[in-house]
C-alpha positions as CSV (number, residue, x, y, z in Angstrom):
1,M,-57.9,233.7,-24.1
2,H,-60.8,231.4,-24.6
3,S,-60.3,228.2,-26.5
4,A,-62.2,227.9,-29.8
5,L,-62.1,224.2,-29.6
6,C,-65.3,222.2,-29.3
7,I,-64.6,220.0,-26.3
8,S,-67.0,217.3,-27.5
9,Q,-64.9,217.0,-30.7
10,V,-61.7,216.7,-28.7
11,R,-63.2,214.1,-26.5
12,L,-64.2,212.1,-29.5
13,M,-60.6,212.2,-30.7
14,A,-59.5,211.2,-27.2
15,D,-61.8,208.2,-27.3
16,G,-60.1,207.1,-30.5
17,G,-56.8,206.9,-28.7
18,F,-53.8,209.1,-28.7
19,P,-50.5,208.0,-30.2
20,A,-48.2,206.2,-27.8
21,A,-44.9,208.0,-27.1
22,R,-42.1,206.3,-29.0
23,A,-39.1,205.3,-26.9
24,G,-36.9,208.2,-26.5
25,R,-39.2,210.7,-28.2
26,F,-39.8,212.7,-25.2
27,A,-36.6,211.9,-23.3
28,T,-35.7,215.5,-22.6
29,T,-38.7,217.8,-22.3
30,R,-38.7,221.1,-20.5
31,W,-40.2,219.7,-17.2
32,S,-38.1,216.5,-17.2
33,L,-35.1,218.8,-17.7
34,V,-36.1,220.8,-14.6
35,L,-36.7,217.7,-12.5
36,A,-33.4,216.2,-13.6
37,A,-31.6,219.3,-12.3
38,G,-32.8,218.6,-8.8
39,A,-31.6,221.0,-6.1
40,Q,-28.7,222.2,-8.3
41,A,-30.4,224.2,-11.1
42,D,-28.3,224.9,-14.2
43,D,-28.9,227.5,-16.9
44,R,-30.8,225.0,-19.1
45,S,-33.2,223.9,-16.4
46,A,-33.7,227.5,-15.2
47,E,-34.6,228.5,-18.8
48,A,-36.9,225.5,-19.2
49,L,-38.8,226.4,-15.9
50,S,-39.1,230.0,-16.9
51,S,-40.5,229.0,-20.3
52,L,-43.1,226.8,-18.6
53,C,-44.1,229.5,-16.2
54,E,-44.4,232.0,-19.1
55,L,-46.8,229.7,-20.8
56,Y,-49.0,228.8,-17.9
57,W,-49.1,231.9,-15.7
58,Y,-52.8,232.7,-16.3
59,P,-54.1,229.6,-14.5
60,V,-52.1,230.8,-11.5
61,Y,-53.6,234.3,-11.7
62,A,-57.1,232.8,-12.1
63,F,-56.5,230.5,-9.1
64,I,-55.5,233.4,-6.9
65,R,-58.5,235.6,-8.1
66,R,-60.9,232.8,-7.4
67,Q,-59.6,232.6,-3.8
68,G,-61.2,236.1,-3.3
69,Y,-58.2,238.4,-3.8
70,G,-58.8,241.6,-5.9
71,A,-57.1,242.1,-9.2
72,P,-54.2,244.3,-8.1
73,E,-53.4,242.1,-5.1
74,S,-53.7,239.0,-7.3
75,A,-51.2,240.4,-9.7
76,D,-48.8,241.2,-6.9
77,L,-49.2,237.7,-5.4
78,A,-48.7,236.0,-8.8
79,Q,-45.5,238.0,-9.4
80,E,-44.2,237.1,-5.9
81,F,-45.1,233.5,-6.4
82,F,-43.3,233.2,-9.7
83,L,-40.3,235.0,-8.2
84,R,-40.1,232.3,-5.6
85,V,-40.6,229.5,-8.1
86,L,-37.9,230.8,-10.4
87,E,-35.4,232.2,-8.0
88,K,-35.9,230.2,-4.8
89,N,-35.6,226.7,-6.3
90,Y,-39.1,225.6,-5.5
91,F,-38.9,222.8,-8.0
92,H,-36.4,220.7,-6.0
93,A,-39.4,219.6,-3.9
94,A,-41.2,218.2,-6.9
95,D,-41.6,214.4,-6.8
96,P,-40.0,212.9,-9.9
97,S,-42.2,209.8,-9.7
98,R,-45.3,212.0,-10.1
99,G,-43.7,214.8,-12.0
100,R,-46.5,216.7,-13.6
101,F,-45.8,220.4,-13.9
102,R,-49.6,221.2,-13.6
103,A,-49.9,219.4,-10.3
104,F,-46.7,220.8,-8.9
105,L,-47.6,224.4,-9.8
106,C,-51.1,224.1,-8.4
107,A,-49.9,222.6,-5.1
108,S,-47.1,225.2,-4.9
109,V,-49.4,228.2,-5.4
110,R,-51.9,226.7,-2.8
111,H,-49.0,226.4,-0.3
112,F,-47.8,229.9,-1.1
113,L,-51.2,231.5,-0.5
114,S,-51.6,229.6,2.8
115,N,-48.3,231.1,4.0
116,E,-49.2,234.6,2.7
117,R,-52.4,234.6,4.7
118,D,-50.3,234.5,7.8
119,R,-48.6,237.7,6.9
120,A,-49.9,241.2,7.4
121,R,-49.3,242.1,3.7
122,T,-47.6,240.8,0.6
123,L,-44.0,242.0,0.3
124,K,-43.6,244.0,-2.9
125,R,-40.5,243.3,-5.0
126,G,-38.8,246.4,-6.2
127,G,-35.8,247.3,-8.4
128,S,-35.2,244.2,-10.5
129,R,-37.1,243.0,-13.5
130,P,-40.1,240.8,-12.7
131,P,-39.6,237.1,-13.4
132,I,-42.8,236.8,-15.4
133,S,-44.3,239.5,-17.6
134,L,-47.9,239.6,-16.5
135,D,-50.3,241.6,-18.6
136,V,-52.6,242.4,-15.7
137,E,-55.3,244.2,-17.7
138,T,-55.6,241.3,-20.2
139,A,-55.5,238.8,-17.4
140,E,-58.3,240.5,-15.5
141,G,-60.3,240.8,-18.7
142,R,-60.0,237.1,-19.2
143,Y,-60.9,236.4,-15.6
144,Q,-64.1,238.5,-15.9
145,L,-65.2,236.2,-18.7
146,E,-64.9,233.1,-16.4
147,P,-68.1,231.5,-15.3
148,H,-69.4,233.1,-12.1
149,D,-70.4,229.8,-10.5
150,D,-69.2,227.6,-7.7
151,V,-66.2,226.3,-9.6
152,T,-63.4,225.8,-7.1
153,P,-60.0,227.5,-7.6
154,E,-58.5,224.1,-8.3
155,R,-61.1,223.2,-11.0
156,L,-60.7,226.6,-12.6
157,F,-56.9,226.2,-12.6
158,D,-57.2,222.8,-14.3
159,R,-59.7,224.0,-16.9
160,R,-57.6,227.0,-17.8
161,W,-54.6,224.8,-18.0
162,A,-56.3,222.4,-20.3
163,L,-57.7,225.1,-22.6
164,I,-54.2,226.7,-22.9
165,L,-52.9,223.3,-24.1
166,L,-55.7,222.9,-26.6
167,D,-55.3,226.4,-27.9
168,R,-51.5,225.9,-28.3
169,A,-52.0,222.6,-30.1
170,L,-54.5,224.2,-32.5
171,T,-52.2,227.2,-33.1
172,R,-49.3,224.9,-33.9
173,V,-51.4,222.9,-36.4
174,R,-52.5,226.2,-38.1
175,H,-49.0,227.4,-38.4
176,E,-47.7,224.1,-39.8
177,Y,-50.5,223.9,-42.4
178,A,-49.7,227.5,-43.4
179,A,-46.0,226.8,-43.6
180,G,-46.7,223.8,-45.9
181,G,-48.8,226.0,-48.2
182,K,-52.1,224.5,-46.9
183,G,-53.4,227.5,-45.0
184,E,-56.5,227.6,-47.1
185,L,-57.2,223.9,-46.5
186,F,-56.9,224.4,-42.8
187,D,-59.4,227.4,-43.0
188,H,-61.9,225.1,-44.7
189,L,-61.5,222.3,-42.3
190,K,-60.8,223.9,-38.9
191,G,-64.5,223.9,-38.1
192,F,-64.3,220.1,-37.7
193,L,-61.9,220.8,-34.8
194,T,-63.5,223.9,-33.3
195,G,-67.1,222.7,-33.7
196,D,-68.1,225.6,-35.9
197,T,-68.9,223.4,-38.8
198,A,-68.8,220.0,-37.1
199,D,-72.4,219.2,-38.3
200,L,-71.9,220.5,-41.8
201,P,-72.2,217.6,-44.3
202,Y,-68.9,216.7,-46.0
203,R,-70.5,217.2,-49.4
204,E,-71.1,220.9,-48.7
205,V,-67.5,221.4,-47.6
206,A,-66.4,219.5,-50.7
207,K,-68.4,221.8,-52.9
208,A,-66.8,224.8,-51.3
209,M,-63.4,223.3,-51.9
210,S,-64.2,222.1,-55.4
211,T,-63.2,218.6,-54.5
212,S,-64.8,215.2,-53.7
213,E,-66.5,214.2,-50.5
214,G,-64.1,211.4,-50.0
215,A,-61.2,213.8,-50.3
216,V,-62.7,215.9,-47.5
217,K,-63.1,213.0,-45.2
218,V,-59.5,212.0,-45.7
219,A,-58.3,215.6,-45.1
220,V,-60.4,215.9,-41.9
221,H,-59.0,212.6,-40.6
222,R,-55.5,213.8,-41.3
223,L,-56.2,217.1,-39.6
224,R,-57.5,215.4,-36.5
225,R,-54.5,213.1,-36.4
226,H,-52.2,216.1,-36.8
227,F,-54.0,217.8,-33.9
228,R,-53.7,214.8,-31.7
229,D,-50.0,214.7,-32.3
230,A,-49.7,218.4,-31.5
231,L,-51.6,218.0,-28.3
232,V,-49.4,215.1,-27.2
233,E,-46.3,217.2,-27.8
234,Q,-47.7,220.0,-25.7
235,I,-48.6,217.7,-22.8
236,A,-45.3,215.9,-23.1
237,E,-43.5,219.1,-22.1
238,T,-45.3,219.2,-18.8
239,V,-44.8,215.6,-17.6
240,S,-41.5,213.9,-16.5
241,D,-42.4,210.4,-17.8
242,P,-44.0,209.7,-21.3
243,K,-46.1,207.0,-19.5
244,D,-48.0,209.9,-17.8
245,I,-49.2,211.4,-21.1
246,S,-52.3,209.3,-21.5
247,A,-53.3,209.8,-17.9
248,E,-52.7,213.6,-18.1
249,I,-54.9,213.8,-21.3
250,A,-57.7,211.9,-19.6
251,Y,-57.5,214.2,-16.5
252,L,-57.5,217.3,-18.6
253,M,-60.4,216.1,-20.7
254,H,-62.3,215.7,-17.5
255,A,-61.3,219.2,-16.4
256,V,-63.0,220.7,-19.4
257,S,-66.1,218.6,-19.4
């Protein structure tokens, strides 16, 4: 999946500032729930961790592929890695004071691969249901579209992570507009987020929408604010402290630059 978002537009929104987290607003996110469980995982924390892994498995696959492993071996390694994360209580080693799921997952897969290189082969897991459902064919198709340059595995991991967050935020806004009976409005204005019509004069969009230029400007402003809020919500799920949200946004914006 490649993000349709125009990164320059997102950066402009970031420069305008993201909303500060209200006290208690993100008190119990998926990652903070995982960290709070510590070494004694419960059903809620296990489900939260599984959900996070389901969402962000592709950066792990891309990281492994960029290390030089072939597609089948990368799929096997990714499955084995997630098995250990989900069933061997990897998360108890995460530092709550720097509890960003992105950083934890990247460091964990790097450590995992380092250990695997010391083994003759990857142990295949048989019998039970894989912990993460990896669509290997789709994953490899996505990987083949990655830039074939000198981007490091870590940089590729962070870029893919950021683009997943941006895509999910955009998808959420699209669904919320549609649910509110504003799907057509979103279709007219989404280009101001994706960059497809970012340079199109407001008057031309107003003409297509049979409304005023001022109304279009207001609608675009609201759409961008809605998107900012959705992005903050997505990032909040991957940090343990709301104070980390702004720093994580800045880091991810750099990752896609």
